[in-house]
Kinemage of the C-alpha trace (Angstrom):
@kinemage 1
@onewidth
@group {chain A} dominant
@subgroup {mainchain}
@vectorlist {calphas} color= white
{ca met a 1} P -6.886 -69.328 11.525
{ca ala a 2} L -8.992 -66.422 10.843
{ca thr a 3} L -11.977 -65.854 8.865
{ca thr a 4} L -13.496 -62.947 7.024
{ca thr a 5} L -17.022 -62.657 4.730
{ca ile a 6} L -16.317 -61.201 1.662
{ca ala a 7} L -19.192 -59.300 -0.595
{ca ser a 8} L -20.551 -62.144 -1.976
{ca gly a 9} L -21.176 -63.834 1.261
{ca arg a 10} L -18.556 -66.467 0.991
{ca thr a 11} L -16.136 -67.012 4.152
{ca val a 12} L -12.775 -66.676 3.271
{ca his a 13} L -9.926 -68.456 5.863
{ca phe a 14} L -6.776 -67.037 6.311
{ca asp a 15} L -3.425 -67.392 8.557
{ca asp a 16} L -1.577 -64.190 9.526
{ca thr a 17} L 1.686 -65.207 10.714
{ca gly a 18} L 5.185 -63.748 11.696
{ca gln a 19} L 6.598 -60.342 12.464
{ca asp a 20} L 5.180 -57.272 11.396
{ca his a 21} L 8.153 -55.575 10.353
{ca gly a 22} L 6.923 -52.330 8.818
{ca pro a 23} L 5.631 -51.568 5.396
{ca gly a 24} L 6.571 -53.556 2.276
{ca arg a 25} L 7.406 -56.533 4.765
{ca thr a 26} L 4.477 -58.625 3.958
{ca leu a 27} L 4.296 -61.644 2.064
{ca leu a 28} L 1.224 -62.980 0.618
{ca leu a 29} L 1.207 -66.505 -0.650
{ca ile a 30} L -1.928 -67.820 -2.874
{ca asn a 31} L -2.028 -71.240 -4.308
{ca gly a 32} L -2.976 -72.221 -7.646
{ca leu a 33} L -6.001 -74.422 -8.598
{ca gly a 34} L -7.070 -76.749 -5.501
{ca gly a 35} L -3.996 -76.131 -3.118
{ca ala a 36} L -4.839 -75.070 0.486
{ca arg a 37} L -3.084 -72.525 2.686
{ca ser a 38} L -1.607 -75.423 4.552
{ca ser a 39} L 0.734 -76.491 1.612
{ca trp a 40} L 2.736 -73.478 2.459
{ca asp a 41} L 3.459 -74.236 6.190
{ca ser a 42} L 7.453 -75.293 5.568
{ca leu a 43} L 8.087 -72.086 3.828
{ca val a 44} L 5.929 -70.011 6.590
{ca arg a 45} L 8.010 -71.599 9.326
{ca asp a 46} L 11.271 -70.382 7.319
{ca leu a 47} L 10.341 -66.700 6.887
{ca glu a 48} L 8.187 -66.028 9.756
{ca ser a 49} L 10.722 -64.438 11.600
{ca asp a 50} L 11.547 -61.964 9.113
{ca leu a 51} L 8.333 -61.192 7.339
{ca arg a 52} L 4.723 -60.927 8.295
{ca ile a 53} L 3.052 -63.959 5.918
{ca val a 54} L -0.900 -64.164 5.021
{ca thr a 55} L -2.031 -67.023 3.705
{ca ile a 56} L -5.362 -68.107 2.122
{ca asp a 57} L -7.941 -70.906 1.081
{ca asn a 58} L -9.209 -70.513 -2.121
{ca arg a 59} L -12.726 -71.244 -2.903
{ca asp a 60} L -13.232 -75.165 -2.783
{ca ala a 61} L -10.029 -75.673 -1.339
{ca gly a 62} L -8.762 -76.295 1.917
{ca asp a 63} L -11.380 -75.270 4.511
{ca gly a 64} L -12.915 -72.170 1.797
{ca asp a 65} L -16.400 -72.323 1.001
{ca glu a 66} L -17.627 -74.595 -1.608
{ca glu a 67} L -19.489 -73.678 -4.621
């Protein structure tokens, strides 16, 4: 897990997994309302040998900052 701080001061938690296979080979997975990045774990395991995969926690989900 990694974190970054955005302009509003909130901390965003994300995972950057898999192999970097060059331009256009990154898949960004974003959940709908209330979903944590961990819900993508089985898909990430299936795809990480072929793609770089980035998953994030939305605000108020998973490790995301609460309002």
